[in-house]
C-alpha positions as CSV (number, residue, x, y, z in Angstrom):
1,M,-5.8,-24.0,-2.0
2,K,-2.7,-23.8,0.3
3,Q,-1.6,-20.9,2.3
4,D,1.7,-20.6,4.4
5,V,1.8,-19.0,7.2
6,S,-9.4,3.7,7.0
7,T,-6.0,5.3,8.1
8,V,-5.0,3.7,11.3
9,N,-2.9,5.2,14.1
10,V,-0.3,2.7,15.1
11,S,2.9,3.3,17.0
12,P,6.3,1.6,16.8
13,A,6.7,-1.2,19.3
14,S,7.2,-0.1,22.8
15,A,10.4,-0.9,24.7
16,S,8.5,-3.9,26.2
17,E,7.5,-5.3,22.9
18,P,9.7,-7.1,20.4
19,S,10.5,-5.0,17.3
20,V,9.4,-6.2,13.9
21,A,10.8,-5.5,10.4
22,L,9.0,-6.4,7.2
23,A,10.3,-7.4,3.7
24,L,7.8,-7.3,0.9
25,G,8.8,-9.2,-2.3
26,G,8.3,-8.7,-6.0
27,G,5.8,-10.4,-8.2
28,G,3.8,-7.9,-10.1
29,A,0.0,-8.4,-9.6
30,R,0.7,-11.3,-7.3
31,G,2.0,-8.7,-4.9
32,L,-1.5,-7.5,-4.2
33,A,-1.5,-10.2,-1.6
34,H,0.8,-7.9,0.4
35,I,-2.3,-5.9,1.3
36,H,-3.5,-8.6,3.7
37,V,-0.2,-8.4,5.5
38,I,-0.4,-4.7,5.8
39,E,-4.0,-5.0,7.1
40,A,-2.8,-7.5,9.7
41,F,-0.2,-5.1,11.0
42,N,-2.9,-2.4,11.2
43,E,-5.4,-4.7,13.0
44,L,-2.7,-5.7,15.5
45,G,-1.7,-2.1,16.1
46,I,1.9,-2.9,15.2
47,R,4.1,-0.8,13.0
48,P,7.4,-2.2,11.6
49,V,10.6,-0.4,12.6
50,V,11.9,-0.7,9.1
51,I,10.5,-1.9,5.8
52,A,12.3,-3.3,2.7
53,G,10.8,-4.0,-0.7
54,S,11.4,-5.0,-4.2
55,S,9.2,-4.1,-7.2
56,I,5.5,-4.2,-6.2
57,G,6.7,-4.9,-2.6
58,A,8.6,-1.6,-2.6
59,I,5.4,0.2,-3.8
60,M,3.3,-1.5,-1.1
61,G,6.0,-0.8,1.5
62,A,6.1,2.9,0.6
63,G,2.4,3.1,1.2
64,M,2.7,1.5,4.6
65,A,5.8,3.5,5.5
66,A,3.8,6.7,4.6
67,G,1.0,5.8,6.9
68,V,-1.5,4.7,4.3
69,S,-3.6,1.9,5.8
70,G,-4.1,-1.5,4.3
71,K,-7.8,-0.7,3.9
72,E,-7.0,2.4,2.0
73,I,-4.5,0.6,-0.2
74,R,-7.1,-2.1,-0.9
75,E,-9.8,0.5,-1.9
76,H,-7.4,2.5,-4.1
77,T,-6.2,-0.7,-5.8
78,L,-9.7,-1.9,-6.6
79,A,-10.8,1.5,-7.8
80,T,-7.7,2.0,-10.1
81,V,-5.7,-1.0,-11.4
82,G,-8.5,-3.4,-10.6
83,H,-11.0,-1.5,-12.7
84,R,-10.6,-1.9,-16.5
85,R,-12.2,1.4,-17.5
86,E,-10.1,3.4,-15.0
87,V,-6.9,1.7,-16.2
88,V,-7.8,2.6,-19.8
89,N,-8.6,6.2,-18.9
90,R,-5.4,6.8,-16.9
91,L,-3.2,5.2,-19.5
92,W,-4.9,7.2,-22.3
93,Q,-4.0,10.4,-20.4
94,L,-0.4,9.4,-20.5
95,R,-0.2,9.3,-24.3
96,P,2.2,11.8,-25.9
97,A,0.5,14.9,-27.2
98,S,2.8,14.8,-30.3
99,W,5.5,12.8,-32.0
100,S,8.1,15.3,-30.8
101,E,7.0,14.9,-27.2
102,A,7.1,11.1,-27.6
103,M,10.8,11.3,-28.8
104,T,11.7,13.8,-26.1
105,N,10.3,11.5,-23.4
106,G,12.2,8.5,-24.7
107,F,9.2,6.6,-26.1
108,R,10.0,3.1,-27.3
109,F,7.5,0.9,-29.0
110,G,6.3,-1.8,-26.7
111,Q,7.7,-0.3,-23.5
112,F,6.0,2.1,-21.1
113,N,7.6,4.9,-19.1
114,V,7.2,3.4,-15.6
115,E,7.8,6.8,-13.9
116,R,4.8,8.3,-15.7
117,V,2.7,5.2,-15.1
118,L,3.4,5.2,-11.4
119,K,2.6,8.9,-11.1
120,A,-0.8,8.2,-12.7
121,F,-1.6,5.2,-10.4
122,L,0.1,5.8,-7.0
123,P,-2.1,6.9,-4.1
124,A,-1.8,10.5,-3.1
125,G,-0.5,9.5,0.3
126,I,2.9,8.4,-1.0
127,P,5.3,11.4,-0.8
128,A,8.0,12.5,-3.2
129,T,11.0,11.8,-0.9
130,F,12.2,9.2,1.5
131,S,12.5,11.9,4.2
132,E,8.8,12.4,4.3
133,L,8.1,8.8,5.3
134,G,7.1,7.8,8.9
135,V,9.0,4.5,8.8
136,P,12.5,3.9,7.3
137,L,12.2,2.3,3.9
138,K,14.8,0.4,1.8
139,V,13.9,0.2,-1.9
140,V,15.9,-2.5,-3.8
141,V,16.7,-1.9,-7.5
142,T,19.0,-3.8,-9.9
143,D,21.9,-1.9,-11.4
144,Y,21.7,-3.3,-15.0
145,Y,25.3,-2.7,-16.1
146,G,26.8,-3.0,-12.6
147,Q,25.3,-6.5,-12.3
148,T,24.4,-6.0,-8.7
149,E,21.7,-4.7,-6.5
150,H,21.4,-1.1,-5.2
151,V,19.4,-0.1,-2.1
152,C,17.7,3.3,-2.2
153,E,17.0,4.9,1.2
154,T,17.3,8.7,0.6
155,G,16.3,11.2,-2.0
156,D,13.7,10.8,-4.7
157,L,11.3,8.1,-3.5
158,Q,9.1,8.0,-6.5
159,K,12.0,7.5,-8.9
160,A,13.3,4.7,-6.7
161,L,9.9,3.0,-6.8
162,A,9.8,3.4,-10.5
163,A,13.2,1.8,-10.9
164,S,12.4,-1.1,-8.6
165,A,9.2,-1.8,-10.6
166,A,10.9,-1.4,-14.1
167,L,10.1,-4.9,-15.3
168,P,12.2,-5.7,-18.4
169,A,10.5,-5.8,-21.7
170,V,7.4,-4.0,-20.2
171,F,8.9,-0.8,-18.8
172,M,11.9,1.3,-19.8
173,P,14.8,1.3,-17.3
174,V,15.2,4.2,-14.9
175,K,18.4,6.2,-14.3
176,I,19.4,6.9,-10.7
177,E,22.6,8.8,-10.1
178,G,23.5,8.2,-13.7
179,R,23.2,4.4,-13.5
180,V,20.6,2.3,-15.4
181,M,18.3,0.6,-13.0
182,I,15.7,-2.1,-13.5
183,D,13.3,-4.3,-11.5
184,G,14.7,-4.9,-8.0
185,G,13.1,-8.4,-7.9
186,I,15.5,-9.6,-10.6
187,Y,18.4,-9.5,-8.2
188,N,16.7,-9.7,-4.8
189,P,13.1,-11.0,-4.9
190,I,12.6,-10.7,-1.1
191,P,15.1,-8.4,0.5
192,F,14.8,-9.7,4.1
193,D,18.6,-10.0,4.2
194,H,18.8,-6.2,4.4
195,L,16.8,-6.3,7.7
196,R,19.0,-8.7,9.6
197,G,20.0,-7.2,13.0
198,L,17.5,-4.3,12.6
199,A,14.6,-5.9,14.5
200,E,14.0,-8.9,16.8
201,I,11.5,-10.4,14.4
202,V,12.0,-10.2,10.6
203,V,9.0,-11.1,8.4
204,G,9.3,-11.8,4.7
205,V,6.6,-12.2,2.1
206,D,7.2,-14.2,-1.0
207,V,4.8,-13.6,-3.9
208,V,7.0,-14.8,-6.7
209,G,5.0,-18.0,-7.3
210,G,5.9,-20.3,-10.1
211,P,4.6,-21.5,-13.5
212,D,1.1,-22.9,-13.1
213,G,-0.5,-25.4,-15.5
214,D,-1.2,-29.1,-16.2
215,G,2.4,-29.9,-16.9
216,K,1.8,-30.8,-20.5
217,T,0.7,-27.6,-22.3
218,I,3.5,-25.7,-24.0
219,P,3.4,-22.2,-22.6
220,S,3.1,-19.1,-24.8
221,R,6.1,-16.9,-25.6
222,I,5.1,-14.4,-22.9
223,D,4.2,-17.1,-20.3
224,S,7.6,-18.7,-21.0
225,L,9.4,-15.4,-20.5
226,F,7.7,-14.6,-17.2
227,G,7.7,-18.2,-16.0
228,A,11.5,-18.4,-16.6
229,S,11.8,-15.3,-14.5
230,Q,9.8,-16.9,-11.7
231,L,12.1,-19.9,-11.7
232,M,15.2,-17.8,-11.6
233,M,13.9,-15.7,-8.7
234,Q,12.8,-18.8,-6.8
235,S,16.4,-20.2,-7.2
236,I,17.7,-17.0,-5.7
237,I,15.3,-17.2,-2.8
238,A,16.3,-20.8,-2.1
239,M,20.0,-19.8,-1.9
240,K,19.2,-16.9,0.4
241,L,17.1,-19.1,2.7
242,K,20.1,-21.5,3.1
243,E,22.2,-18.5,4.3
244,G,19.5,-17.5,6.8
245,A,15.7,-17.4,6.7
246,P,13.5,-14.6,8.1
247,D,11.8,-15.4,11.4
248,I,8.4,-15.6,9.6
249,L,8.2,-16.4,5.9
250,L,4.8,-16.0,4.2
251,R,4.0,-17.6,0.9
252,P,0.5,-16.8,-0.4
253,D,-0.8,-19.2,-3.1
254,V,-0.4,-16.9,-6.1
255,G,1.2,-19.1,-8.7
256,R,-1.9,-19.2,-10.9
257,Y,-1.8,-15.4,-11.5
258,R,0.3,-13.7,-14.1
259,V,2.6,-10.8,-13.4
260,M,0.4,-8.3,-15.1
261,D,-3.0,-9.6,-13.9
262,F,-3.9,-6.4,-12.1
263,L,-7.4,-6.4,-13.5
264,R,-8.0,-9.6,-11.5
265,A,-7.2,-7.7,-8.3
266,K,-10.5,-8.6,-6.6
267,E,-10.0,-12.3,-7.4
268,I,-6.3,-12.3,-6.2
269,L,-7.4,-10.6,-2.9
270,A,-10.2,-13.1,-2.4
271,A,-8.0,-16.1,-3.1
272,T,-5.2,-15.0,-0.7
273,A,-7.5,-13.7,2.1
274,G,-6.7,-16.6,4.4
275,I,-3.2,-15.5,4.9
276,K,-4.2,-12.5,7.0
277,D,-5.5,-14.4,10.1
278,Q,-2.8,-17.0,9.8
279,F,-0.1,-14.3,9.9
280,K,-1.8,-12.5,12.8
281,R,-1.7,-15.7,14.8
282,T,1.9,-16.5,13.8
283,L,3.1,-13.0,14.6
284,E,1.4,-12.9,18.0
285,E,2.8,-16.2,19.0
286,R,6.3,-15.2,17.8
287,M,6.1,-12.0,19.7
288,K,5.1,-13.8,22.9
289,V,8.1,-16.1,22.5
290,A,10.5,-13.2,21.8
291,S,9.1,-11.3,24.9
292,V,9.7,-14.3,27.2
293,S,13.2,-15.0,25.8
294,G,14.1,-11.3,25.9
């Protein structure tokens, strides 16, 4: 297996310490590996000066920006999306009480209302608005008809998170300011480019992965759909890296997991655990270099 490099009270970097910004990428359940990175920041006593995120990365980033610790995010994840009975119970509570309610809420067969789903699963520590966060957060969404990305930084936080996580064919799009928005990872899988110039050290975490298999088996229709999406996002990342890579780029080995494998949360966390200590060492070394050169 390869790896690239309780609420805690942490303060922003002091004037003598290099500032750090963090970009958390999209990847569905693969993004649970972000928890290790958040825990590493907590254990080092470092708080990013700004966070950017797409899709699951935006959700994890919101928790971090709100002051929820990596440990708390881990515990909440394992107790909710990582627990089959709890997932069923929470989704069952979201069912329309009547056919008229289903029509009023825009029910579509085969698609979930991501705003309602997130409300049922987000930890209580994530507030309703951006202004309530302790760290500035940039949530990347994709403007479906505008054919571009849109960065949310003010206003309704939970609507922005829902839009950024609105994976096509699984969740219904979300309207923001009258525009139809979908998954932010479609247009910008790891939004580290929005952090350039905002900190001395920019960290990016890539959890997109790629199709995993023996190279001979024909993938299923669903696997083909999500695998093609992975390939598209990796091509976007490659082009962005040519324009300028983050100071630290982390790539946990998550390719074997599917985008909706949340019930395998415990397994994903165990398989990617090694990245925490590797990242801590890399960040500490980078900060020492930045301190000397500064």
